[in-house]
N, C-alpha and C positions, 0 to 999 in steps of 0.2 A: 817346472814353473808354468803356471797358467797365465794367460794374457789378462792384464788388468785394464786394457783399453778397448776390448771388444772385438778382437780378431776372431771372426767366427766362420768364415767360409771363403773358398776361392770364388771370386766374382767375375774375373775376366782373364782370358789368356790371349796374348798377342802372337801372331805369326807374321814374320816378315815376308812380303811378296813383292815382286817386281812389276807385275801387270795386274792392277786391281780389277779391271774389267774381266779379264780371263779368270781370275780367282773367284769373283762373284758368281760367274756362270757355273763354275765347278761346285762351289759350296752350296749354292742355291739349287741349281738344276740337277747336278749329278748326285750330291750327297743328300739333298732334300732339306737342308737347314733353312729355318725361317730367317729371312733378312729383316733385321730390325730397322736399320737406317744406314745411309751413306752420307758422308759429310761433303757437301758441294764444294768443288774447287780443291779438294784434297784427296789423296789416295788412301781413303779410309772406308771400310765397310764393317758393320757389326751384325753378328748373327746370334741367335739363341740356340744353345745346345743343352737341353735339359736343365735350364735355369742358370747355366754358366754362359757368360757372353764370350763369343769368339771375335776378336778384333783382328782383321786383316789389314795390313798396310805397311808403310815405311815407318820405322821407329822415329819418335820425336827427336832423338839424338843418335848419332852414329854409335856412341858408347853403349846404347841400349840394344844394339843389334846382337842377337843370339838366336838359337833355335826357337826359343819361346820366352816370353816374359809372363810371370804369374802375378796377377793383381789380387790383393787381399782387400776385402771390403771391411771397412770400419765405420762405426756409427758416427764418430766425431773425429775427423781427420786432424784438427789442430791439437786435440787432447792426446791422440795417439802419437803424433810426432813429438810432442812435449815429453811423453812417457818414454819414448825410444831414445831421445836425446839424454834424458836422465840416466838411462842405462848404458850410455856411452856410444850410441849410434851416431853417425854423421850423415845427415841428409845430403844427397846429391842434388835433389830438387825439392825446394820448399813447397808447401801446398799452393796449388794454383788451379784456376778454372781451365778445363780443356774443351768443354762443350756446354752450350746453353740451349734450352728449349723454352717454350712459354711456361712450362710447369716445373722445370728443375734445372740445376746446374751440376755438372760432373766435375769434381775436384780430384786432383791427384798429387802425390808426392812420391819421391823415390829415394832409396838407399841401396847399398850393396851388401851381399853376404860375404863371409870370409874368402870365398873363392872368386869374388868379383862379379857374381851374377846380380843383375838388377832385381831388386825386390820393390814392387810397386804397391802403394796403398791408394785406395780410392774411396770416395764418399759421394753419394748423391744427395744433394740438398734441395728439398722442395722449396719452390718460391712461394712466398706469402703474398696473396692477392692484395693489391692496394685498396685501402679503405675508400668506400664510396663517399662522395661529398654531399 
C-alpha cells in the first residue's frame, strides 16, 4: 500500500542527550555537521546531515525516550493525521506547533508502531505575510 497522504522522506531524527552543550561541540566541531539552530532556554539543537535534520535534546515526553525517533515529513499534517485515524491509528499527540520563526511554523504529531516505538510526523508551514494597509 502506498501512502495517500504524502509520506515521502525521513525529515528529522532525534537523539536523546544529557548535556546539550557537550553534544553541540561534538556534532559541530568533531563531526563537522552544520548547526542549524538552538532553541534558547531549552536543551535542543538542530543540525543538517545531508538534508536530514538531526535533533539533539531531551524528548518532549519521557515516553518518547528511545535510542532514536524518526520524523516523517508530510505536506499536510492535519490531512495525514485524519487519514491515519481512518486506518485505525491512535494519535498519542495531536498536531501542535513546536517551533516558530518569522518565516515558518514547525508542527508535529505522534503515534506508535505495534512495538511501541514513537512515530513522529512533521510539517513546516510557511507564514503568510500580513497584507500592507
